[in-house]
C-alpha positions in Angstrom: 28.3 62.6 151.9 32.2 65.0 152.2 36.4 65.5 151.5 40.4 66.1 151.9 44.4 67.5 151.8 48.4 66.6 151.7 51.4 64.6 152.9 53.0 61.9 155.0 51.1 58.9 156.6 47.6 58.3 155.5 45.5 55.9 153.6 41.8 56.5 153.2 40.3 53.1 153.2 36.8 51.9 154.2 36.9 53.9 157.5 38.6 56.7 159.2 39.2 55.0 162.4 41.1 57.5 164.6 42.3 61.0 164.3 45.9 60.0 164.9 45.8 57.3 162.3 44.1 59.5 159.7 46.3 62.6 159.6 49.7 61.9 161.0 53.1 63.1 160.0 56.0 60.7 160.3 59.7 61.2 160.0 62.6 59.2 158.6 64.4 56.8 160.9 67.7 58.3 159.7 68.6 62.0 160.3 69.5 63.9 157.2 71.7 67.0 156.8 71.2 67.1 153.1 70.1 70.5 151.8 69.0 68.8 148.6 66.1 67.0 150.3 62.9 67.3 148.2 60.8 70.3 149.3 57.7 68.0 149.8 59.5 66.2 152.6 59.6 69.4 154.6 56.0 70.4 154.3 53.8 70.2 157.5 51.3 67.4 157.7 48.2 67.7 159.9 48.3 65.7 163.1 46.6 65.6 166.5 48.8 68.3 168.0 46.9 71.6 168.5 47.5 74.2 165.9 45.8 77.2 164.4 42.2 77.6 165.5 39.8 76.6 162.7 36.0 77.2 162.6 34.3 74.6 160.4 30.8 75.0 159.1 28.9 71.7 158.6 25.7 71.5 156.6 23.9 68.2 155.8 20.5 66.9 155.0 17.9 65.8 157.6 19.0 62.6 159.4 15.9 60.6 158.3 18.0 57.4 157.7 20.4 55.5 159.9 23.3 56.3 157.5 22.6 60.1 157.5 22.3 60.1 161.3 25.7 58.4 161.4 27.1 61.1 159.1 26.2 63.8 161.6 27.5 61.8 164.6 30.8 61.1 162.9 31.3 64.8 162.1 30.5 65.9 165.6 32.6 63.3 167.4 35.5 64.0 165.1 35.4 67.7 165.7 35.3 67.1 169.5 38.6 65.3 169.3 40.4 68.6 168.3 40.9 71.4 170.8 41.6 73.7 167.8 38.3 73.1 166.0 35.0 74.9 166.5 32.2 73.2 164.6 29.2 75.3 163.5 26.6 72.7 162.6 23.3 73.5 160.9 20.0 71.8 161.6 19.7 69.2 158.8 17.2 69.8 156.1 16.0 68.0 152.9 14.5 71.3 151.7 17.1 72.7 149.2 16.1 76.3 149.7 16.4 75.9 153.5 19.8 74.2 153.2 21.0 77.0 150.9 19.9 79.6 153.4 21.8 77.7 156.2 25.0 77.6 154.1 24.7 81.3 153.3 24.4 82.0 157.0 27.7 80.1 157.5 29.3 82.1 154.7 28.2 85.3 156.3 29.7 84.2 159.6 33.0 83.8 157.7 33.7 80.3 158.8 37.2 79.1 157.8 36.1 76.0 155.9 32.7 74.5 154.9 31.8 70.8 154.9 28.6 70.3 152.9 26.6 67.1 152.3 24.0 68.6 149.9 20.4 67.3 149.9 20.7 67.8 146.2 24.2 68.3 144.6 22.9 70.0 141.5 20.6 72.4 143.4 23.3 73.4 145.8 26.1 74.0 143.3 25.6 77.7 143.2 25.9 78.2 147.0 29.1 76.0 146.8 30.4 78.4 144.2 29.4 81.4 146.3 31.5 80.0 149.3 34.5 79.3 147.1 34.4 82.8 145.6 34.2 84.2 149.1 37.5 82.5 149.9 36.0 79.8 152.0 37.2 76.3 150.8 34.4 73.7 150.6 34.7 70.1 151.3 31.9 68.5 149.3 30.7 65.4 151.0 29.4 62.5 148.9 26.6 64.0 146.9 28.7 65.9 144.4 28.2 69.4 143.1 27.8 69.9 139.3 31.2 71.5 138.9 34.6 71.1 140.6 34.7 74.9 140.9 32.1 74.6 143.7 34.4 72.7 146.0 38.1 72.4 147.0 37.9 68.7 147.7 35.3 66.0 147.2 35.2 62.9 149.4 32.6 60.2 149.1 31.7 56.6 148.6 31.9 54.4 145.6 28.4 53.3 144.5 29.6 51.5 141.4 32.2 49.8 143.6 29.5 48.6 146.1 27.7 46.8 143.3 31.0 45.5 141.8 32.2 44.0 145.1 28.8 42.6 146.0 28.7 40.9 142.6 32.2 39.5 143.0 31.5 38.2 146.5 28.3 36.4 145.4 30.1 35.2 142.2 32.8 33.6 144.1 30.4 32.0 146.6 28.4 30.5 143.7 31.3 29.7 141.4 30.9 26.0 141.5 27.1 26.0 141.0 25.6 25.5 137.6 22.7 27.7 136.5 22.9 29.8 139.6 20.2 32.4 140.0 20.5 35.8 141.8 18.0 38.5 142.6 18.5 42.2 143.5 16.6 44.4 145.9 17.7 47.9 144.8 17.1 51.4 146.3 15.2 54.3 144.8 15.4 54.0 141.0 15.3 57.8 140.4 18.6 58.2 142.1 21.9 58.0 140.2 23.5 56.1 143.0 21.0 53.3 142.6 21.8 53.0 138.9 25.5 53.0 139.7 25.1 50.2 142.2 23.1 48.1 139.8 25.6 48.7 137.0 28.5 47.6 139.2 26.6 44.5 140.2 25.7 43.6 136.6 29.3 44.2 135.5 30.7 41.9 138.2 28.2 39.1 137.3 29.5 39.1 133.7 32.6 37.4 135.0 30.5 34.4 136.1 28.8 32.7 133.2 27.1 30.2 135.5 25.1 33.0 137.1 21.9 34.7 135.9 20.1 37.7 137.5 16.5 36.6 137.3 14.7 39.4 139.1 15.1 43.0 140.4 12.8 45.1 142.6 13.4 48.8 143.6 12.6 49.7 147.2 12.9 53.1 148.9 15.7 52.7 151.5 13.1 52.2 154.3 12.3 49.2 156.4 8.7 49.2 155.2 9.5 49.3 151.5 12.2 46.6 152.0 9.7 44.3 153.6 7.0 44.9 151.0 9.3 44.5 147.9 11.1 41.5 149.3 7.8 39.8 149.9 7.0 40.4 146.2 10.3 39.0 145.1 9.9 35.9 147.3 6.4 35.3 146.0 7.6 35.6 142.3 10.8 33.6 142.7 10.4 30.2 144.3 14.0 29.4 143.9 17.2 31.4 143.8 20.7 31.2 145.2 21.7 34.7 146.3 20.2 38.2 147.0 21.9 41.5 146.9 20.2 44.2 148.9 21.4 47.8 148.3 20.8 49.1 151.8 21.0 47.7 155.3 18.1 49.8 156.6 15.7 48.4 154.0 17.4 45.1 154.6 15.8 45.0 158.1 12.4 44.8 156.4 13.7 42.4 153.8 14.9 40.0 156.5 11.4 40.2 158.2 9.8 39.2 154.9 12.3 36.3 154.5 11.6 35.1 158.0 7.9 35.3 157.6 8.2 33.3 154.3 10.3 30.7 156.1 13.0 30.9 153.5 16.7 30.1 154.2 17.8 28.5 151.0 19.9 31.4 149.7 22.6 33.8 150.8 22.1 37.5 151.2 24.6 40.4 150.9 23.6 43.8 152.2 24.9 47.3 151.7 26.1 50.3 153.7 27.3 48.9 157.0 24.6 49.0 159.7 25.3 47.7 163.1 22.3 45.4 162.9 23.8 43.8 159.7 27.2 43.4 161.4 25.6 41.7 164.4 23.6 39.3 162.2 26.7 38.5 160.2 28.6 37.7 163.4 25.8 35.6 164.8 25.7 33.7 161.4 22.4 31.9 162.0 20.5 33.4 159.1 20.7 34.2 155.3 22.7 37.5 155.7 26.3 36.6 155.2 28.0 39.9 154.2 27.5 43.6 153.6 29.3 46.0 151.4 30.4 49.3 153.0 29.4 52.8 152.2 31.2 54.2 155.2 29.6 57.1 157.1 33.1 57.6 158.6 33.6 59.7 155.5 32.2 62.6 157.6 35.0 62.2 160.1 37.5 62.2 157.3 35.9 65.4 155.9 36.4 67.1 159.3 40.0 66.0 159.2 40.4 67.5 155.7 38.7 70.7 156.6 40.9 71.2 159.6 44.0 70.5 157.4 42.7 73.0 154.9 42.1 75.6 157.6 45.6 75.2 159.0 47.3 75.2 155.6 48.6 71.7 156.1 48.7 68.5 154.1 47.8 65.0 154.9 50.2 62.2 156.0 51.2 59.6 153.5 51.4 61.9 150.5 54.3 64.1 149.3 52.2 66.8 147.6 51.9 70.2 149.2 48.1 70.2 148.9 45.2 67.9 149.8 43.8 65.9 146.8 40.9 67.3 144.8 38.9 64.2 145.3 38.9 61.0 147.4 36.8 58.0 146.6 36.4 55.6 149.6 36.7 51.8 149.1 33.6 49.7 149.4 35.0 46.8 151.5 33.1 43.6 151.9 32.4 42.7 155.6 31.7 39.0 156.4 32.3 36.8 159.4 36.0 36.8 158.7 36.4 40.5 159.4 33.2 41.7 161.0 34.8 42.3 164.4 37.2 44.8 162.9 34.3 46.9 161.5 31.8 46.5 164.3 32.7 49.8 165.9 31.9 51.6 162.7 28.4 50.2 162.3 25.6 52.7 162.3 22.2 52.4 164.1 
């Protein structure tokens, strides 16, 4: 899921919380008459003030998952904050040929900037190249095209970082326990993102010699698969100390299986940042103690970046004239100590 641009007051963290906070220019407290001031300090940074009208084309996959629905909602709501942005949004599709056709329609309409979350990054690389060659900058959201030539900027989550931070959180919680056992409920194994999440998790656990991963099952990012695969894990593993579940949607099913089995003898860490997970963490009366973010607010950030590109402006907090070529968002761990901060970003 999408990407970014240039200059004076911004830090892309786990979430893009407000348009004003995201792309804001700031000035020095002291006036300066120096003609030798670095050129970068004089470049315009995007902010909330109306500027040049920009038409942004947005194309994403079908919203058949809570996270993907949140991507669409974040893009729409962000665009509505700007009086100088017109958003041309396509009907989401998981059919690559249909999505390519939708993007070609946006190219033919001569939108100013494209934001694309491809159903399949490899399959849509050529249409990204087509847009770039037509002079339309592309913000590639999350699922990356095969070549940087197909986009001006990439913005997305950190799948390896999700696993890494989940592993470290669990590792610290079990640090004083000898022969600690953990299990993993992964997502679709044919997806590279699943492999990256598992690799990050395994790498983190290497820092904790007292911990062994004793089982792993791959689900399908759905409630039903989460419940079925979790039931299998519970049946096979009579005792373990922690579970990492890759996805909060399938985690709903996993929690059902855990409740049905009457198990509460371990801690669970989720992934992505669903509202239901945040609420369970805040309530703190079950096994779910934390979740690792894969923030859908990246779509809001992508709209900010596209607007800045269309207006020829940079982003706050950076001295460069142009927006970055890529932005990787941080996978923050949300537990009871900070859940209130993230609650408004939870997706349904």
